[in-house]
N, C-alpha and C positions, 0 to 999 in steps of 0.2 A: 591576519584579518580577524576582527572580533565579530561576534554574532550580534547583529543589530536588534534592538528591542522594538517591540510593536508599540505604536503610539496609542494613546487613549482613544477609545471610540472606534477602534478597528472593527468592522462589521462582522467578520467571521475569520476563522483561522484558515489561511491559505498556505499550504506547504508544498513546495515544488522541489523534487529531488531526483535521485537516481536509484536504479535497481541494482543492488550490490555495489561493492567498492574494490574488489580484488580482481584486476584485469592487467595482465602483463603489457599489452600495447599502450596502456596509459602511462607507463614509466617513461620519464623524459618529456612528456607532453603535459598531461594534467598533473601528474606527480613529478616533482623535481627528481633528477637523477640521484641526488645525494640524500633523498628522504629515506630513512629506514623503513622497511616494509611494514614493521609493526606500528608505524605511525600513519599509515595510509588512511585508516578510518578517522582518526583525529583531524587529519588534513581535510578530508572530504566534508566532515561534519562542521567545519568552520565556514564552509561555503554553501551548504545546503541545510535546511532545517529538518529534513526527514530523508531516510534511506530505507529501502527494503532489504531485509535479511533473506537471502536466497538459500543459504546452507540448510535452513530448517526444513526445506522442501525435500532434500535428499536424504536426510538422516537426523536422528535425535542429537541435539547439541547437549552441552553440559551447563549446569548453573554457573560454573566458573567462567565459561565463555560469555554468557549473558552478563554476568557481573562486570567482566572486563570491558565489554562494549559500552555498558552504562557509564563506567568510570572515564572512558576515553572521549566522551561526547559532552557538549555544553549542557547546561542545566535545563534549557528549554527545548532540547532536541527530542525528536520522536522517531522510533523505529516502527515500521510496518513489518510484520512477521509472516512469512509465507508458510501456509499449513502443509503438513506432511503429505507427500504423495502416496505413502503407504495407506492413508485413509481415503484419499480421493481417487487414486489411479489403480492401486492393487486391490484393495477391499471394495472400492467403488461404493462407499458409504454403507456397507453392510457389516454388521457385527463390529462396530467401531467403538463401543463404550470404553473398553480398556485401552486400545490404541490412542483414543482421544485423551484419556487420563494421563497416559505416558507422555504424550506430546506436551500437555500443559505442565506436567511435573518436571520436564526436562530443563526448566529454568525460565519460562516466560515471565513469571511474576518477579523474578530477580531484576527485571528492568524497571520496576516501580512505575513512577509517573511517566517514564519514557516509553512505556508500552502503548503503541498506537494500534491501528486496525490489524486484524488478522486476515490474510488473503487466502481464500480457498479456490484454487484453480482446478477446474475439471478438465479431463482429457477430451480430445476432439471426438472420440467415439461415445462419450457419455451423453445419453439422451435425457430429456426431461421426463421424469416419472414423479408425479406430485406426491404420492405417499412416501416414497423413499426420501425425497428431498425434505419434506416436512419433518420426518422423523429425525433427520440430521439437524435441521434448524432448531428443533426443540431441545437437542442435546447441548447446543453451544452456550457456554456461560455468558451471561449478560453483564456481570460485574465480577470484580476480582474475588469477593468472598465466595461466590459460587465456583469460581475457577479453583480456589484453594481447596474447597471441598471435593471437587472433581479430581484434583491432583492427588489427593490422599488415597484414591482408589487405584493407583498405579500398581503394576505387577512387579514381579521379582527382578525384571530387567533393570529397574532403576533403584533397587535397594542400595542404600549407601550413597546415592548421588541424586536424589530427588529434591526439588525445591517446592514445598507444599504450603508456604505461608505467604501472606500479603501484608505489606506495611500499612495499607489503608484501603478502604472500600472505594473503588473507582469503577466507572462503567467500562465495559468492553465492547468493542465494535468488530463486526465481521463483514467481509465483502466477498462476493462470489464472482469468479470470472468464468464465463461460459465459452464453449468452442463448438457448439452444435446448433444447427438451425431449429431444432425442435423446441428450443427455449424461446423462440419468437411467439410467445403465447401469453395472452392477458392473464391467464391463471398463474403463470410463473411470476409475473410482476406483482400480482396481488398477494401471492404467498410471501415474497420478500418484504413487501410493505407490512404485512401482518407481524413479522418478526423483526422489523427495523434492521434488515440486512441490506447492504448496498449492492446494487448490480454494477459490476466494474465496467466502466466505459473503456473498452480495450480496442485500441486502434491497431489493426493488423492487416496483413495482406488478404486473408481469405476467411477469417472467422467473423462472427456477428459483431457489429458495433451498434449497440443499443444505448440510448441516452436517457432511458426512463429513470426518474428519481424515485428511489424506494426506501430511503433511510434519511436520517437527519444529517448525513454527510455524503459527500461525493468522492468516489475513488476512481482515478483514471490511470491507465497504463498505456504508454505510447511506445509501441514496439517497432515502429517504422512502417509507414503505410505502403511503401513501394517494395521494399526488400526487408523481410523479417529480421529483426535484431540488428540491421545494418544501415538502412537508408536514413539520411538526414532529413530534417523537416525544413523546407524552404520558408522564407519569411511569410508568404501568404498563409501557409498552414499554421504557423505559430500565431499569426494574427487571429486566425479563426479560433484556435484553442484559447487564446487570451480572452476573446469575447465571451466564450462559453464560461470560462472560470469566473470572469467578472460578474456575469449574470447569476451564476450559482451562489457566489459569495454574498451578493447584495439582495438576493431574493427576487430578481427580475425574471420575467418570462424567458425561457430558452427553448426555441423551436427548431434550432439548427441540428438536424440529424434524424435518425430513424428511431421510432418508438414502437414498442410491442403492447404496452398496457393501455388501459382506458384512463384517459385523463393524464395530466402532466404532473400530478402530485401537488401537495399543499405548497403554496407560495410562501417561502420562508428563507431566511438567510441560512446558509449551510456551510459547515467546514468543508474544505476541499483539499484533497490529496492528489497530487499528480506525480507520477514516477516515469522517467524515461528509461526504457529498456532496450533502446537501440545502442547497445553498449559496444558493439564492434566498431572499429575505426574511430574510436574516441568521440562518437557523435553525442552520446547521452549528456556529458557535462556541458558541451557547447549548446545543445538545444535547450537544456534545462535553464542555462543562463539566459538564453534569448527569451524564453517564455517568462522568466522572472521579471525581466526588464519591461516587457509588454504589459503584464498584469499590474505591475507597479504603476505604470503610467495611467492605465485605465481606471484604477481605483484611487488615483490621486494621492497615493501614499507610498512612494518608492522605498522608504525606509522600513516599511512593514514586512517586506519579503527580503530574503537574503540576497546580498549583492551578487551580480553576475560573476562567475568564477573566472580567474585568470587562467586561460587555456592557451597554450601555444598554437598559433594559427587560427585562433577564434576571433 
């Protein structure tokens, strides 16, 4: 299957994909039995226009890995990169200048034009502290030139394997996923808007699901609303999410959901990223395909989003 091109006049970039791509239960269902394991990313990238890289959350990767991922994916593909848990969970945003430089130097810029938003996921025990959060937001590079300068400040851990150059100046995007109710605060929403950082619309069993628009793009993670990482999305829920995506992409009012901030944000067309993280039991590829079909119908441009994946039992 080839990657469809977007028609002229498409109002905003809508990318619907999956969180990660290496899951043993997908073998023989989403992935053919005879597909070499090293070809899984290439296979998934032909069916979805964006995928989250999860391994970056658990440890520093290498420029060689980022380069290989870039080579294995179509030209117009985009990766979302999950930020290091060493920064968010262990250091809890304190004394992170060098760890942040190491994270960037590990190879993010090797993705080139395929580098999409960087996802910063906070732990459930992490509370909203305005000063600490703003200090973190102020450190985040807003374009690749700034990221390259930051990467050059890496420490000795990356000597000999750092990637500290960019092939072009491009903007960089950041998104924050919260898991504590203290973030239901207008001051938090205002702070994100000041730095053009997206508040992740995270559909989970027990964590806050806020729909405030805080950046020039929207970032959604659908973890499974009934059973975390496992439950499928029935047709009615996919219809609801498709309506939301259509509104965001075309700049229409979107009032469906909970909001913490004052106002609904500037009415404008926005790029939209949606990732299904209900990866157990093969639900993510199926649900991503279902949402792609619905969004395509609503926007009247089915060819503008990647075709529904061929999934056994889907």
